[in-house]
N, C-alpha and C positions, 0 to 999 in steps of 0.2 A: 196318764201322768207323763209329762214331758221328759222325766229322768229315765223312763223306761226306753226311750230313743237314743240314749247317750250311753257311751262306753265309760263305766266305773274302772278308775285305774289308781295307782299310787306310786310314789317314789320315796326312798328313804333318805333322810337328810338330817344331821344334827339331832340324832336319838329320837327322830320322830317319822312315822310313816303318814305322809301327807296325801289325802286322798282327793281326787279331782274327778269331774265328769266332763267328758269331752265328745263334741259333736262335730264330726268332719263336714266341711262345705266343699263346694265344686270349685272355688277360687283360692286365692293365696292370701287372703286377709284373715287375720287371727284377732279375735275380740276376747279379752280376759276379764273375768268379773271377780272383784274382791268384796267381801261382805264386811259388815260392821262387827264391832266387838260384841262378844257373848252369843251371837246367833250362827248361822251357818250358810251354806250354799243355796238352801231352799228360799231364802228371801228374794232370790233372783228368778223365781219360777215365772212372774209375769213378763219377765225379759227374755224367756228362751227362743222367742221368735225373732228377736232383734237381728238385723244383719241379713236376713233372707237365707235363702238356700247356699249362698255362695260364700258365706263367712264360716270359718271355724270358730266353734265357741267352746270356751273353757271355764268352768265353774269350780272353785275349790272349797275345801273346808280349811281355813288357816290353821296353823299348828295350835293346839290346845281348844280346838273347837270342833264340834260335831264329831266326825268319824276320825279326825287326825289328832289322836291323844297324845299328850306328852308323856315321855318316858318318866317313871318314878323318880323324884328328886330334881327333875329338870324344870327350871322356872321358864315362864314365857318371856320371849325376848323380841323386841321389834327387829333388832339387828339380825336376828335368826330367820325372822319372817322375810326380810329382804333377801337373804340368802337363799331361801326356799323358793322365792320368785326367780332367782337367776336359774336355780336347778330346775324349774319348771319349764323355763325358756330351752334349756338344754335337753331336757327329757323330750320334749315335743319338736325339737329341731327349729325353734322360732327364732328369727333375727329381730323382726320388728312387730309390734302388736298395738292394737288400741286398747287402752285400759280403762275399764269401768269400775269405780270404787264408790262405795257407800260408806261414810262416817270414818271408822278405822281403816276401811279398805281405801278410801280417798286417800288418807294419809300416807298409805303404803304406796298408791300409785304416784302420789306426788314425789315421795322420795326417790322412786325407781327413774322418774322423769328428771329429777334434779342430778341424780349421780350418774344415770347412764341414759342421756338423751337419745343416744343412737338406738336404743331399744324400744322407744315410744313414738308411735306415729301420731296419735291423739290422745287426749284425755277427756273422759266424762267424769264428773266428780259430783257426787250426790250428797247434800247435807254434811259437809265436813269443813272444818277449819282449815285456814291456811297455813301450812308447816312454818313458813317464813314470814309471817305476819307479825306485826309489832303488838304486843300485849301491853295492857295497863298494868299498873302496879297492883291494882286489886285482882285482875285476872292471874297474874302470877302467884299472888299469894294463895288464891283459891286453888290453883292447881298443885300447889306444893302441899296444901292441906287435904287435897281431896281423898287420898288414901285413908287418912285418919277418920276423916267424915263418913266415908262408907263403912270403915270397921266399926263405927258406933251405931250403925243402923241395923236392926234385926233383919236377917236374910229375907224373910217373907216380904217385909215392908220394902226392901231395896229392889226386889223383883217386880212387886206391884207397881211402884212409882216409875222404875224404868221402863216397863212395858207401856204404861200410861203415857209417858213422854214420848215414846217411839212412834205411836200411830193414832190416828183418829177413829179408825175402823175397828170395830170389836174383834174381827178375826186376825188383824195384825197385832194387836195386844196380845191375843191368846197364843199366836205363834211365838212372840218374844218371850212370854212366860215359860212356854214348854222349853224353849232353848235354854233359858237361864237356870230352868229346874234341873237340868242335866249337868250343870256346872256347880262345883261348891263355891262357897262365898270367897275363900281364900284366893282361889285361881282367879275369879272374877276381879278382885281388887289388885291382883298381880298383873292381871292383863290391862286394866284401866291405868294404872300407874305406869307400866311400859310404854304404853301408846304416847302419853305425853312427852315421853323422852325423844319423840321425832320432831318435836317444835324447835326451831333454831332461827332466831330473828335475823332476816335479811331483806330490808325493805327495797333494797335495790333489784332484787331477783325478778326476773321475767321469764315465764315459759318461753321456749322457741316454738313449741308445738301449739297447734290449736286446742282450746280448752273449752268445754261446755260446763257450765255450772248450774246445777239444779238445785233448788232449795224449797223445802216445804213452806209455805207462807205461815203455817202454824208452828214451825219448828222453833221450840223454846229450850233446846239444848245448848247451854253454854253461851258462846258469842257467836254461834255459827250463822245466823241470819244476818248479823251486822258484818261480820267478817266476809261473807260472801259478797255483800252488796258493795263494800268498800273495795274488795278485791277485782271485782269486774270493772270498777271506775278507774283503777289505777293501771290495769293491765289490758292493752287493747288486743291481746290475743284471746282474752277471755269473754264469752258471752254468757249472761246470767238470765235464766227464767225462774221466777217464782212460782211454784206450783200451788194452786189454789186447792183449799180444803185438804190439805196434806200436812202431815207431821214430820217427824225426823226420818221415817222411812217412807219418803215420798214416793219411791218406785214401786211400794206396796199399796199404800194409800191411793194413789192416782196413777196406775200403770199406763192407762191409755195416754194420758197427757205426757208423761215421762217417754214412754216408748216413741210417740210422735217426735218429740224434740230430739231424742237420740237418733231416730232414723234420718231425720232431716240433716242433722249434724254429720252423719256417716256419708 
């Protein structure tokens, strides 16, 4: 297992012990991997060779996920997760890094790049919507009603449908189901509701950093596929590749194609 070759560590921040896995490289380039909502660092197992021996690789379990459990009574907060990221930089002595984020992790990476551009060298965003994109009236209404919609679903059905939406491959669906089964329904709804809070329309915004956009051609989650297509057309710093035969977790469904694009981008 690739994780056996990495050092597991943690830091404490805002009532949470945030766990991460770190592999030292021979150079000075750091690559940080931020996973999607409901899963954990292991979704990036196929990417543990990205960057070669020269890059320092860091994979975390975001607060409320995997080994990074929230303190009793503390709700998940997107703002807290941003603060965790700053703390991670401080803990590891990072000044600038390449951020790789999938879904929620992509929203986090975008927000760090928006607020602290000096901390980000490049962005790799996998199957995530644009934080500053323009939403239709229907999309806004759907987001507002999402927590209520999720609450009406039996937890088992929500797990199954979410897992089916994440991957084309059976092993990817099984992985997502295992992750969600370790989480209770209330926490899942709390996290999904909090993630939508990162959306803030700003159609004039352009990233100063180079951005690689990767999207599963079969991703049917929300407006992600349409959003990423429009995004690449509007921002010359963004390059989009559609990953054939891949769903929402494109890096797990088609790791060879995703890794090739990331390596070329780096």
